[in-house]
CHARMM internal coordinates of N, CA and C (Angstrom, degrees):
IC EDIT
DIST 1 N 1 CA 1.4190
DIST 1 CA 1 C 1.5261
ANGL 1 N 1 CA 1 C 108.68
DIST 1 C 2 N 1.3125
ANGL 1 CA 1 C 2 N 115.96
DIHE 1 N 1 CA 1 C 2 N 136.89
DIST 2 N 2 CA 1.4515
ANGL 1 C 2 N 2 CA 121.63
DIHE 1 CA 1 C 2 N 2 CA 175.44
DIST 2 CA 2 C 1.5120
ANGL 2 N 2 CA 2 C 107.87
DIHE 1 C 2 N 2 CA 2 C -121.73
DIST 2 C 3 N 1.3227
ANGL 2 CA 2 C 3 N 116.53
DIHE 2 N 2 CA 2 C 3 N 145.85
DIST 3 N 3 CA 1.4236
ANGL 2 C 3 N 3 CA 120.30
DIHE 2 CA 2 C 3 N 3 CA 176.87
DIST 3 CA 3 C 1.5256
ANGL 3 N 3 CA 3 C 109.69
DIHE 2 C 3 N 3 CA 3 C -138.49
DIST 3 C 4 N 1.3448
ANGL 3 CA 3 C 4 N 113.86
DIHE 3 N 3 CA 3 C 4 N 158.83
DIST 4 N 4 CA 1.4752
ANGL 3 C 4 N 4 CA 118.56
DIHE 3 CA 3 C 4 N 4 CA 175.86
DIST 4 CA 4 C 1.5668
ANGL 4 N 4 CA 4 C 106.07
DIHE 3 C 4 N 4 CA 4 C -157.42
DIST 4 C 5 N 1.3149
ANGL 4 CA 4 C 5 N 114.01
DIHE 4 N 4 CA 4 C 5 N 160.38
DIST 5 N 5 CA 1.4621
ANGL 4 C 5 N 5 CA 120.24
DIHE 4 CA 4 C 5 N 5 CA 173.59
DIST 5 CA 5 C 1.5317
ANGL 5 N 5 CA 5 C 107.27
DIHE 4 C 5 N 5 CA 5 C -87.07
DIST 5 C 6 N 1.3452
ANGL 5 CA 5 C 6 N 115.15
DIHE 5 N 5 CA 5 C 6 N 137.95
DIST 6 N 6 CA 1.4527
ANGL 5 C 6 N 6 CA 120.10
DIHE 5 CA 5 C 6 N 6 CA -179.76
DIST 6 CA 6 C 1.4929
ANGL 6 N 6 CA 6 C 109.60
DIHE 5 C 6 N 6 CA 6 C -150.22
DIST 6 C 7 N 1.3410
ANGL 6 CA 6 C 7 N 115.86
DIHE 6 N 6 CA 6 C 7 N 111.38
DIST 7 N 7 CA 1.4905
ANGL 6 C 7 N 7 CA 121.81
DIHE 6 CA 6 C 7 N 7 CA 176.60
DIST 7 CA 7 C 1.5210
ANGL 7 N 7 CA 7 C 112.24
DIHE 6 C 7 N 7 CA 7 C 50.97
DIST 7 C 8 N 1.3112
ANGL 7 CA 7 C 8 N 118.41
DIHE 7 N 7 CA 7 C 8 N 51.86
DIST 8 N 8 CA 1.4477
ANGL 7 C 8 N 8 CA 126.05
DIHE 7 CA 7 C 8 N 8 CA 178.22
DIST 8 CA 8 C 1.5341
ANGL 8 N 8 CA 8 C 114.69
DIHE 7 C 8 N 8 CA 8 C 70.33
DIST 8 C 9 N 1.3252
ANGL 8 CA 8 C 9 N 117.17
DIHE 8 N 8 CA 8 C 9 N 9.09
DIST 9 N 9 CA 1.4603
ANGL 8 C 9 N 9 CA 121.83
DIHE 8 CA 8 C 9 N 9 CA 175.69
DIST 9 CA 9 C 1.5387
ANGL 9 N 9 CA 9 C 107.42
DIHE 8 C 9 N 9 CA 9 C -114.30
DIST 9 C 10 N 1.3272
ANGL 9 CA 9 C 10 N 116.87
DIHE 9 N 9 CA 9 C 10 N 161.38
DIST 10 N 10 CA 1.4615
ANGL 9 C 10 N 10 CA 122.95
DIHE 9 CA 9 C 10 N 10 CA 165.41
DIST 10 CA 10 C 1.5099
ANGL 10 N 10 CA 10 C 105.34
DIHE 9 C 10 N 10 CA 10 C -104.08
DIST 10 C 11 N 1.3047
ANGL 10 CA 10 C 11 N 116.69
DIHE 10 N 10 CA 10 C 11 N 125.37
DIST 11 N 11 CA 1.4446
ANGL 10 C 11 N 11 CA 121.93
DIHE 10 CA 10 C 11 N 11 CA 177.94
DIST 11 CA 11 C 1.5424
ANGL 11 N 11 CA 11 C 108.61
DIHE 10 C 11 N 11 CA 11 C -112.49
DIST 11 C 12 N 1.3379
ANGL 11 CA 11 C 12 N 114.77
DIHE 11 N 11 CA 11 C 12 N 143.68
DIST 12 N 12 CA 1.4478
ANGL 11 C 12 N 12 CA 122.47
DIHE 11 CA 11 C 12 N 12 CA -173.89
DIST 12 CA 12 C 1.5059
ANGL 12 N 12 CA 12 C 109.63
DIHE 11 C 12 N 12 CA 12 C -129.57
DIST 12 C 13 N 1.3348
ANGL 12 CA 12 C 13 N 115.86
DIHE 12 N 12 CA 12 C 13 N 138.88
DIST 13 N 13 CA 1.4545
ANGL 12 C 13 N 13 CA 122.47
DIHE 12 CA 12 C 13 N 13 CA 172.28
DIST 13 CA 13 C 1.5035
ANGL 13 N 13 CA 13 C 109.03
DIHE 12 C 13 N 13 CA 13 C -115.99
DIST 13 C 14 N 1.3307
ANGL 13 CA 13 C 14 N 116.11
DIHE 13 N 13 CA 13 C 14 N 126.78
DIST 14 N 14 CA 1.4572
ANGL 13 C 14 N 14 CA 122.08
DIHE 13 CA 13 C 14 N 14 CA -175.42
DIST 14 CA 14 C 1.5133
ANGL 14 N 14 CA 14 C 110.80
DIHE 13 C 14 N 14 CA 14 C -113.47
DIST 14 C 15 N 1.3104
ANGL 14 CA 14 C 15 N 116.20
DIHE 14 N 14 CA 14 C 15 N 145.17
DIST 15 N 15 CA 1.4827
ANGL 14 C 15 N 15 CA 122.52
DIHE 14 CA 14 C 15 N 15 CA 173.99
DIST 15 CA 15 C 1.5193
ANGL 15 N 15 CA 15 C 107.12
DIHE 14 C 15 N 15 CA 15 C -125.49
DIST 15 C 16 N 1.3158
ANGL 15 CA 15 C 16 N 116.08
DIHE 15 N 15 CA 15 C 16 N 118.70
DIST 16 N 16 CA 1.4626
ANGL 15 C 16 N 16 CA 121.01
DIHE 15 CA 15 C 16 N 16 CA -177.19
DIST 16 CA 16 C 1.5646
ANGL 16 N 16 CA 16 C 107.35
DIHE 15 C 16 N 16 CA 16 C -111.19
DIST 16 C 17 N 1.2827
ANGL 16 CA 16 C 17 N 114.41
DIHE 16 N 16 CA 16 C 17 N 117.75
DIST 17 N 17 CA 1.4760
ANGL 16 C 17 N 17 CA 120.31
DIHE 16 CA 16 C 17 N 17 CA -177.70
DIST 17 CA 17 C 1.5026
ANGL 17 N 17 CA 17 C 109.60
DIHE 16 C 17 N 17 CA 17 C -61.59
DIST 17 C 18 N 1.3490
ANGL 17 CA 17 C 18 N 115.97
DIHE 17 N 17 CA 17 C 18 N 130.02
DIST 18 N 18 CA 1.4456
ANGL 17 C 18 N 18 CA 123.31
DIHE 17 CA 17 C 18 N 18 CA 177.33
DIST 18 CA 18 C 1.5167
ANGL 18 N 18 CA 18 C 107.51
DIHE 17 C 18 N 18 CA 18 C -122.61
DIST 18 C 19 N 1.3120
ANGL 18 CA 18 C 19 N 117.65
DIHE 18 N 18 CA 18 C 19 N 107.31
DIST 19 N 19 CA 1.4439
ANGL 18 C 19 N 19 CA 119.93
DIHE 18 CA 18 C 19 N 19 CA 179.68
DIST 19 CA 19 C 1.5451
ANGL 19 N 19 CA 19 C 107.24
DIHE 18 C 19 N 19 CA 19 C -140.22
DIST 19 C 20 N 1.3233
ANGL 19 CA 19 C 20 N 115.69
DIHE 19 N 19 CA 19 C 20 N 100.20
DIST 20 N 20 CA 1.4497
ANGL 19 C 20 N 20 CA 122.02
DIHE 19 CA 19 C 20 N 20 CA -175.96
DIST 20 CA 20 C 1.5057
ANGL 20 N 20 CA 20 C 112.07
DIHE 19 C 20 N 20 CA 20 C -79.08
DIST 20 C 21 N 1.3064
ANGL 20 CA 20 C 21 N 114.81
DIHE 20 N 20 CA 20 C 21 N -31.74
DIST 21 N 21 CA 1.4917
ANGL 20 C 21 N 21 CA 119.95
DIHE 20 CA 20 C 21 N 21 CA -174.03
DIST 21 CA 21 C 1.5312
ANGL 21 N 21 CA 21 C 106.34
DIHE 20 C 21 N 21 CA 21 C -136.28
DIST 21 C 22 N 1.3065
ANGL 21 CA 21 C 22 N 116.30
DIHE 21 N 21 CA 21 C 22 N 135.82
DIST 22 N 22 CA 1.4533
ANGL 21 C 22 N 22 CA 121.13
DIHE 21 CA 21 C 22 N 22 CA -177.91
DIST 22 CA 22 C 1.5136
ANGL 22 N 22 CA 22 C 111.50
DIHE 21 C 22 N 22 CA 22 C -60.66
DIST 22 C 23 N 1.3226
ANGL 22 CA 22 C 23 N 118.04
DIHE 22 N 22 CA 22 C 23 N -23.44
DIST 23 N 23 CA 1.4589
ANGL 22 C 23 N 23 CA 122.34
DIHE 22 CA 22 C 23 N 23 CA -177.77
DIST 23 CA 23 C 1.5497
ANGL 23 N 23 CA 23 C 113.31
DIHE 22 C 23 N 23 CA 23 C -85.37
DIST 23 C 24 N 1.3155
ANGL 23 CA 23 C 24 N 116.36
DIHE 23 N 23 CA 23 C 24 N -10.92
DIST 24 N 24 CA 1.4574
ANGL 23 C 24 N 24 CA 120.38
DIHE 23 CA 23 C 24 N 24 CA -179.89
DIST 24 CA 24 C 1.5134
ANGL 24 N 24 CA 24 C 109.05
DIHE 23 C 24 N 24 CA 24 C -92.48
DIST 24 C 25 N 1.3419
ANGL 24 CA 24 C 25 N 116.12
DIHE 24 N 24 CA 24 C 25 N 151.69
DIST 25 N 25 CA 1.4449
ANGL 24 C 25 N 25 CA 118.38
DIHE 24 CA 24 C 25 N 25 CA 178.18
DIST 25 CA 25 C 1.5099
ANGL 25 N 25 CA 25 C 112.23
DIHE 24 C 25 N 25 CA 25 C -70.02
DIST 25 C 26 N 1.3285
ANGL 25 CA 25 C 26 N 115.93
DIHE 25 N 25 CA 25 C 26 N 153.69
DIST 26 N 26 CA 1.4540
ANGL 25 C 26 N 26 CA 119.23
DIHE 25 CA 25 C 26 N 26 CA 179.69
DIST 26 CA 26 C 1.5184
ANGL 26 N 26 CA 26 C 110.80
DIHE 25 C 26 N 26 CA 26 C -66.31
DIST 26 C 27 N 1.2785
ANGL 26 CA 26 C 27 N 116.42
DIHE 26 N 26 CA 26 C 27 N 141.63
DIST 27 N 27 CA 1.4635
ANGL 26 C 27 N 27 CA 124.82
DIHE 26 CA 26 C 27 N 27 CA 173.62
DIST 27 CA 27 C 1.5280
ANGL 27 N 27 CA 27 C 107.93
DIHE 26 C 27 N 27 CA 27 C -132.02
DIST 27 C 28 N 1.3197
ANGL 27 CA 27 C 28 N 116.31
DIHE 27 N 27 CA 27 C 28 N 154.93
DIST 28 N 28 CA 1.4343
ANGL 27 C 28 N 28 CA 120.65
DIHE 27 CA 27 C 28 N 28 CA -178.40
DIST 28 CA 28 C 1.5084
ANGL 28 N 28 CA 28 C 112.10
DIHE 27 C 28 N 28 CA 28 C -125.85
DIST 28 C 29 N 1.3121
ANGL 28 CA 28 C 29 N 115.81
DIHE 28 N 28 CA 28 C 29 N 130.84
DIST 29 N 29 CA 1.4601
ANGL 28 C 29 N 29 CA 119.71
DIHE 28 CA 28 C 29 N 29 CA 172.85
DIST 29 CA 29 C 1.5128
ANGL 29 N 29 CA 29 C 108.27
DIHE 28 C 29 N 29 CA 29 C -84.43
DIST 29 C 30 N 1.3242
ANGL 29 CA 29 C 30 N 115.26
DIHE 29 N 29 CA 29 C 30 N 140.90
DIST 30 N 30 CA 1.4568
ANGL 29 C 30 N 30 CA 121.13
DIHE 29 CA 29 C 30 N 30 CA -179.31
DIST 30 CA 30 C 1.5230
ANGL 30 N 30 CA 30 C 109.98
DIHE 29 C 30 N 30 CA 30 C -102.23
DIST 30 C 31 N 1.3612
ANGL 30 CA 30 C 31 N 116.49
DIHE 30 N 30 CA 30 C 31 N 144.01
DIST 31 N 31 CA 1.4475
ANGL 30 C 31 N 31 CA 121.17
DIHE 30 CA 30 C 31 N 31 CA 168.96
DIST 31 CA 31 C 1.5431
ANGL 31 N 31 CA 31 C 107.63
DIHE 30 C 31 N 31 CA 31 C -150.22
DIST 31 C 32 N 1.3084
ANGL 31 CA 31 C 32 N 114.05
DIHE 31 N 31 CA 31 C 32 N 165.55
DIST 32 N 32 CA 1.4661
ANGL 31 C 32 N 32 CA 120.14
DIHE 31 CA 31 C 32 N 32 CA 179.86
DIST 32 CA 32 C 1.5172
ANGL 32 N 32 CA 32 C 111.82
DIHE 31 C 32 N 32 CA 32 C -132.90
DIST 32 C 33 N 1.3065
ANGL 32 CA 32 C 33 N 115.31
DIHE 32 N 32 CA 32 C 33 N 153.47
DIST 33 N 33 CA 1.4715
ANGL 32 C 33 N 33 CA 121.73
DIHE 32 CA 32 C 33 N 33 CA 178.90
DIST 33 CA 33 C 1.5400
ANGL 33 N 33 CA 33 C 108.83
DIHE 32 C 33 N 33 CA 33 C -137.52
DIST 33 C 34 N 1.3176
ANGL 33 CA 33 C 34 N 116.14
DIHE 33 N 33 CA 33 C 34 N 144.56
DIST 34 N 34 CA 1.4603
ANGL 33 C 34 N 34 CA 121.28
DIHE 33 CA 33 C 34 N 34 CA 176.30
DIST 34 CA 34 C 1.5219
ANGL 34 N 34 CA 34 C 106.68
DIHE 33 C 34 N 34 CA 34 C -124.35
DIST 34 C 35 N 1.3499
ANGL 34 CA 34 C 35 N 114.99
DIHE 34 N 34 CA 34 C 35 N 130.88
DIST 35 N 35 CA 1.4555
ANGL 34 C 35 N 35 CA 120.14
DIHE 34 CA 34 C 35 N 35 CA 174.34
DIST 35 CA 35 C 1.5200
ANGL 35 N 35 CA 35 C 109.40
DIHE 34 C 35 N 35 CA 35 C -128.46
DIST 35 C 36 N 1.3073
ANGL 35 CA 35 C 36 N 114.72
DIHE 35 N 35 CA 35 C 36 N 158.90
DIST 36 N 36 CA 1.4700
ANGL 35 C 36 N 36 CA 121.26
DIHE 35 CA 35 C 36 N 36 CA 173.17
DIST 36 CA 36 C 1.5006
ANGL 36 N 36 CA 36 C 107.85
DIHE 35 C 36 N 36 CA 36 C -145.70
DIST 36 C 37 N 1.3176
ANGL 36 CA 36 C 37 N 116.81
DIHE 36 N 36 CA 36 C 37 N 128.39
DIST 37 N 37 CA 1.4577
ANGL 36 C 37 N 37 CA 121.98
DIHE 36 CA 36 C 37 N 37 CA -177.26
DIST 37 CA 37 C 1.5163
ANGL 37 N 37 CA 37 C 111.85
DIHE 36 C 37 N 37 CA 37 C 54.10
DIST 37 C 38 N 1.3389
ANGL 37 CA 37 C 38 N 115.40
DIHE 37 N 37 CA 37 C 38 N 41.65
DIST 38 N 38 CA 1.4574
ANGL 37 C 38 N 38 CA 123.32
DIHE 37 CA 37 C 38 N 38 CA 177.75
DIST 38 CA 38 C 1.5300
ANGL 38 N 38 CA 38 C 113.48
DIHE 37 C 38 N 38 CA 38 C 64.36
DIST 38 C 39 N 1.3191
ANGL 38 CA 38 C 39 N 117.05
DIHE 38 N 38 CA 38 C 39 N 22.69
DIST 39 N 39 CA 1.4786
ANGL 38 C 39 N 39 CA 122.31
DIHE 38 CA 38 C 39 N 39 CA 177.40
DIST 39 CA 39 C 1.5057
ANGL 39 N 39 CA 39 C 108.57
DIHE 38 C 39 N 39 CA 39 C -120.36
DIST 39 C 40 N 1.3333
ANGL 39 CA 39 C 40 N 115.45
DIHE 39 N 39 CA 39 C 40 N 141.37
DIST 40 N 40 CA 1.4440
ANGL 39 C 40 N 40 CA 121.08
DIHE 39 CA 39 C 40 N 40 CA 178.04
DIST 40 CA 40 C 1.5296
ANGL 40 N 40 CA 40 C 110.28
DIHE 39 C 40 N 40 CA 40 C -68.28
DIST 40 C 41 N 1.2928
ANGL 40 CA 40 C 41 N 116.71
DIHE 40 N 40 CA 40 C 41 N 129.13
DIST 41 N 41 CA 1.4618
ANGL 40 C 41 N 41 CA 124.10
DIHE 40 CA 40 C 41 N 41 CA 177.86
DIST 41 CA 41 C 1.5273
ANGL 41 N 41 CA 41 C 110.00
DIHE 40 C 41 N 41 CA 41 C -100.87
DIST 41 C 42 N 1.3305
ANGL 41 CA 41 C 42 N 115.21
DIHE 41 N 41 CA 41 C 42 N -52.24
DIST 42 N 42 CA 1.4525
ANGL 41 C 42 N 42 CA 122.59
DIHE 41 CA 41 C 42 N 42 CA -177.69
DIST 42 CA 42 C 1.5347
ANGL 42 N 42 CA 42 C 110.68
DIHE 41 C 42 N 42 CA 42 C -158.18
DIST 42 C 43 N 1.3137
ANGL 42 CA 42 C 43 N 116.74
DIHE 42 N 42 CA 42 C 43 N 150.47
DIST 43 N 43 CA 1.4478
ANGL 42 C 43 N 43 CA 121.35
DIHE 42 CA 42 C 43 N 43 CA 175.48
DIST 43 CA 43 C 1.5257
ANGL 43 N 43 CA 43 C 108.53
DIHE 42 C 43 N 43 CA 43 C -140.11
DIST 43 C 44 N 1.2933
ANGL 43 CA 43 C 44 N 115.93
DIHE 43 N 43 CA 43 C 44 N 141.49
DIST 44 N 44 CA 1.4586
ANGL 43 C 44 N 44 CA 119.76
DIHE 43 CA 43 C 44 N 44 CA 179.60
DIST 44 CA 44 C 1.5317
ANGL 44 N 44 CA 44 C 108.27
DIHE 43 C 44 N 44 CA 44 C -87.69
DIST 44 C 45 N 1.3055
ANGL 44 CA 44 C 45 N 112.83
DIHE 44 N 44 CA 44 C 45 N 166.28
DIST 45 N 45 CA 1.4695
ANGL 44 C 45 N 45 CA 118.37
DIHE 44 CA 44 C 45 N 45 CA 164.20
DIST 45 CA 45 C 1.5071
ANGL 45 N 45 CA 45 C 107.37
DIHE 44 C 45 N 45 CA 45 C -85.44
DIST 45 C 46 N 1.3293
ANGL 45 CA 45 C 46 N 115.94
DIHE 45 N 45 CA 45 C 46 N -157.77
DIST 46 N 46 CA 1.4790
ANGL 45 C 46 N 46 CA 118.65
DIHE 45 CA 45 C 46 N 46 CA 178.35
DIST 46 CA 46 C 1.5215
ANGL 46 N 46 CA 46 C 108.38
DIHE 45 C 46 N 46 CA 46 C -73.32
DIST 46 C 47 N 1.3244
ANGL 46 CA 46 C 47 N 114.95
DIHE 46 N 46 CA 46 C 47 N 126.84
DIST 47 N 47 CA 1.4360
ANGL 46 C 47 N 47 CA 121.53
DIHE 46 CA 46 C 47 N 47 CA -177.28
DIST 47 CA 47 C 1.5230
ANGL 47 N 47 CA 47 C 114.10
DIHE 46 C 47 N 47 CA 47 C -90.90
DIST 47 C 48 N 1.3051
ANGL 47 CA 47 C 48 N 115.87
DIHE 47 N 47 CA 47 C 48 N -16.38
DIST 48 N 48 CA 1.4564
ANGL 47 C 48 N 48 CA 121.20
DIHE 47 CA 47 C 48 N 48 CA -176.98
DIST 48 CA 48 C 1.4985
ANGL 48 N 48 CA 48 C 110.35
DIHE 47 C 48 N 48 CA 48 C 155.27
DIST 48 C 49 N 1.3501
ANGL 48 CA 48 C 49 N 115.51
DIHE 48 N 48 CA 48 C 49 N 178.59
DIST 49 N 49 CA 1.4414
ANGL 48 C 49 N 49 CA 121.51
DIHE 48 CA 48 C 49 N 49 CA -178.78
DIST 49 CA 49 C 1.5158
ANGL 49 N 49 CA 49 C 108.69
DIHE 48 C 49 N 49 CA 49 C -120.79
DIST 49 C 50 N 1.3306
ANGL 49 CA 49 C 50 N 115.89
DIHE 49 N 49 CA 49 C 50 N 141.40
DIST 50 N 50 CA 1.4611
ANGL 49 C 50 N 50 CA 122.28
DIHE 49 CA 49 C 50 N 50 CA -171.99
DIST 50 CA 50 C 1.5146
ANGL 50 N 50 CA 50 C 109.34
DIHE 49 C 50 N 50 CA 50 C -135.69
DIST 50 C 51 N 1.3486
ANGL 50 CA 50 C 51 N 116.02
DIHE 50 N 50 CA 50 C 51 N 156.16
DIST 51 N 51 CA 1.4451
ANGL 50 C 51 N 51 CA 121.75
DIHE 50 CA 50 C 51 N 51 CA -178.62
DIST 51 CA 51 C 1.5114
ANGL 51 N 51 CA 51 C 113.84
DIHE 50 C 51 N 51 CA 51 C -79.42
DIST 51 C 52 N 1.3808
ANGL 51 CA 51 C 52 N 116.61
DIHE 51 N 51 CA 51 C 52 N -21.40
DIST 52 N 52 CA 1.4552
ANGL 51 C 52 N 52 CA 118.80
DIHE 51 CA 51 C 52 N 52 CA 179.41
DIST 52 CA 52 C 1.5057
ANGL 52 N 52 CA 52 C 110.72
DIHE 51 C 52 N 52 CA 52 C -129.25
DIST 52 C 53 N 1.3212
ANGL 52 CA 52 C 53 N 113.31
DIHE 52 N 52 CA 52 C 53 N 153.22
DIST 53 N 53 CA 1.4586
ANGL 52 C 53 N 53 CA 120.05
DIHE 52 CA 52 C 53 N 53 CA 177.24
DIST 53 CA 53 C 1.4951
ANGL 53 N 53 CA 53 C 111.21
DIHE 52 C 53 N 53 CA 53 C -58.14
DIST 53 C 54 N 1.3237
ANGL 53 CA 53 C 54 N 117.60
DIHE 53 N 53 CA 53 C 54 N -42.70
DIST 54 N 54 CA 1.4456
ANGL 53 C 54 N 54 CA 123.54
DIHE 53 CA 53 C 54 N 54 CA -177.20
DIST 54 CA 54 C 1.5550
ANGL 54 N 54 CA 54 C 111.52
DIHE 53 C 54 N 54 CA 54 C -62.08
DIST 54 C 55 N 1.3139
ANGL 54 CA 54 C 55 N 115.73
DIHE 54 N 54 CA 54 C 55 N -42.88
DIST 55 N 55 CA 1.4825
ANGL 54 C 55 N 55 CA 119.32
DIHE 54 CA 54 C 55 N 55 CA 177.49
DIST 55 CA 55 C 1.5210
ANGL 55 N 55 CA 55 C 110.63
DIHE 54 C 55 N 55 CA 55 C -62.13
DIST 55 C 56 N 1.3079
ANGL 55 CA 55 C 56 N 116.65
DIHE 55 N 55 CA 55 C 56 N -42.72
DIST 56 N 56 CA 1.4692
ANGL 55 C 56 N 56 CA 119.44
DIHE 55 CA 55 C 56 N 56 CA 179.93
DIST 56 CA 56 C 1.5337
ANGL 56 N 56 CA 56 C 110.64
DIHE 55 C 56 N 56 CA 56 C -65.35
DIST 56 C 57 N 1.3268
ANGL 56 CA 56 C 57 N 117.78
DIHE 56 N 56 CA 56 C 57 N -42.37
DIST 57 N 57 CA 1.4577
ANGL 56 C 57 N 57 CA 119.67
DIHE 56 CA 56 C 57 N 57 CA 178.24
DIST 57 CA 57 C 1.5076
ANGL 57 N 57 CA 57 C 112.38
DIHE 56 C 57 N 57 CA 57 C -64.22
DIST 57 C 58 N 1.3003
ANGL 57 CA 57 C 58 N 117.67
DIHE 57 N 57 CA 57 C 58 N -38.55
DIST 58 N 58 CA 1.4733
ANGL 57 C 58 N 58 CA 121.27
DIHE 57 CA 57 C 58 N 58 CA 178.44
DIST 58 CA 58 C 1.5169
ANGL 58 N 58 CA 58 C 111.23
DIHE 57 C 58 N 58 CA 58 C -66.44
DIST 58 C 59 N 1.3271
ANGL 58 CA 58 C 59 N 117.36
DIHE 58 N 58 CA 58 C 59 N -37.85
DIST 59 N 59 CA 1.4684
ANGL 58 C 59 N 59 CA 121.19
DIHE 58 CA 58 C 59 N 59 CA 175.24
DIST 59 CA 59 C 1.5066
ANGL 59 N 59 CA 59 C 110.66
DIHE 58 C 59 N 59 CA 59 C -62.32
DIST 59 C 60 N 1.3155
ANGL 59 CA 59 C 60 N 119.58
DIHE 59 N 59 CA 59 C 60 N -40.65
DIST 60 N 60 CA 1.4467
ANGL 59 C 60 N 60 CA 123.01
DIHE 59 CA 59 C 60 N 60 CA 177.29
DIST 60 CA 60 C 1.5058
ANGL 60 N 60 CA 60 C 112.25
DIHE 59 C 60 N 60 CA 60 C -64.98
DIST 60 C 61 N 1.3376
ANGL 60 CA 60 C 61 N 115.71
DIHE 60 N 60 CA 60 C 61 N -42.39
DIST 61 N 61 CA 1.4586
ANGL 60 C 61 N 61 CA 119.25
DIHE 60 CA 60 C 61 N 61 CA 177.98
DIST 61 CA 61 C 1.5487
ANGL 61 N 61 CA 61 C 111.74
DIHE 60 C 61 N 61 CA 61 C -66.34
DIST 61 C 62 N 1.2965
ANGL 61 CA 61 C 62 N 116.85
DIHE 61 N 61 CA 61 C 62 N -38.85
DIST 62 N 62 CA 1.4644
ANGL 61 C 62 N 62 CA 121.17
DIHE 61 CA 61 C 62 N 62 CA -179.74
DIST 62 CA 62 C 1.5496
ANGL 62 N 62 CA 62 C 108.19
DIHE 61 C 62 N 62 CA 62 C -64.38
DIST 62 C 63 N 1.2940
ANGL 62 CA 62 C 63 N 116.80
DIHE 62 N 62 CA 62 C 63 N -44.90
DIST 63 N 63 CA 1.4842
ANGL 62 C 63 N 63 CA 120.43
DIHE 62 CA 62 C 63 N 63 CA 178.45
DIST 63 CA 63 C 1.5165
ANGL 63 N 63 CA 63 C 109.42
DIHE 62 C 63 N 63 CA 63 C -59.40
DIST 63 C 64 N 1.3208
ANGL 63 CA 63 C 64 N 118.72
DIHE 63 N 63 CA 63 C 64 N -46.14
DIST 64 N 64 CA 1.4609
ANGL 63 C 64 N 64 CA 122.84
DIHE 63 CA 63 C 64 N 64 CA -177.22
DIST 64 CA 64 C 1.5145
ANGL 64 N 64 CA 64 C 110.59
DIHE 63 C 64 N 64 CA 64 C -65.17
DIST 64 C 65 N 1.3028
ANGL 64 CA 64 C 65 N 118.32
DIHE 64 N 64 CA 64 C 65 N -42.02
DIST 65 N 65 CA 1.4867
ANGL 64 C 65 N 65 CA 120.03
DIHE 64 CA 64 C 65 N 65 CA 176.64
DIST 65 CA 65 C 1.5220
ANGL 65 N 65 CA 65 C 111.56
DIHE 64 C 65 N 65 CA 65 C -62.36
DIST 65 C 66 N 1.3168
ANGL 65 CA 65 C 66 N 117.10
DIHE 65 N 65 CA 65 C 66 N -41.80
DIST 66 N 66 CA 1.4769
ANGL 65 C 66 N 66 CA 122.75
DIHE 65 CA 65 C 66 N 66 CA 179.19
DIST 66 CA 66 C 1.5261
ANGL 66 N 66 CA 66 C 108.72
DIHE 65 C 66 N 66 CA 66 C -64.29
DIST 66 C 67 N 1.3324
ANGL 66 CA 66 C 67 N 118.62
DIHE 66 N 66 CA 66 C 67 N -39.89
DIST 67 N 67 CA 1.4644
ANGL 66 C 67 N 67 CA 120.34
DIHE 66 CA 66 C 67 N 67 CA -179.96
DIST 67 CA 67 C 1.5470
ANGL 67 N 67 CA 67 C 109.18
DIHE 66 C 67 N 67 CA 67 C -64.53
DIST 67 C 68 N 1.3413
ANGL 67 CA 67 C 68 N 117.59
DIHE 67 N 67 CA 67 C 68 N -43.94
DIST 68 N 68 CA 1.4497
ANGL 67 C 68 N 68 CA 121.73
DIHE 67 CA 67 C 68 N 68 CA 179.37
DIST 68 CA 68 C 1.5511
ANGL 68 N 68 CA 68 C 109.31
DIHE 67 C 68 N 68 CA 68 C -61.52
DIST 68 C 69 N 1.3029
ANGL 68 CA 68 C 69 N 117.05
DIHE 68 N 68 CA 68 C 69 N -44.12
DIST 69 N 69 CA 1.4756
ANGL 68 C 69 N 69 CA 121.38
DIHE 68 CA 68 C 69 N 69 CA -178.95
DIST 69 CA 69 C 1.5279
ANGL 69 N 69 CA 69 C 111.03
DIHE 68 C 69 N 69 CA 69 C -61.40
DIST 69 C 70 N 1.2955
ANGL 69 CA 69 C 70 N 116.99
DIHE 69 N 69 CA 69 C 70 N -36.65
DIST 70 N 70 CA 1.4826
ANGL 69 C 70 N 70 CA 120.25
DIHE 69 CA 69 C 70 N 70 CA -176.74
DIST 70 CA 70 C 1.5434
ANGL 70 N 70 CA 70 C 113.17
DIHE 69 C 70 N 70 CA 70 C -86.56
DIST 70 C 71 N 1.3269
ANGL 70 CA 70 C 71 N 117.64
DIHE 70 N 70 CA 70 C 71 N -14.14
DIST 71 N 71 CA 1.4447
ANGL 70 C 71 N 71 CA 120.96
DIHE 70 CA 70 C 71 N 71 CA -177.24
DIST 71 CA 71 C 1.5462
ANGL 71 N 71 CA 71 C 114.02
DIHE 70 C 71 N 71 CA 71 C -118.01
DIST 71 C 72 N 1.3144
ANGL 71 CA 71 C 72 N 115.47
DIHE 71 N 71 CA 71 C 72 N -8.24
DIST 72 N 72 CA 1.4803
ANGL 71 C 72 N 72 CA 119.81
DIHE 71 CA 71 C 72 N 72 CA -174.92
DIST 72 CA 72 C 1.4619
ANGL 72 N 72 CA 72 C 110.74
DIHE 71 C 72 N 72 CA 72 C -86.66
END
COOR INIT
IC SEED 1 N 1 CA 1 C
IC BUILD
């Protein structure tokens, strides 16, 4: 999980490991969360699937920043 401050919000990017079969490569589902003053403002569903944890976290952060930009 990665977080950062963005326009008075805390935005979070999440990477959820998705591995259905031990023989398949690891994949990560991305999601994002926005909080303000330690309260949940908005959370995404699954935004997509990525090959690395970092890519998934960045997708979640990008979604959260875009949400703040369009609602702030």
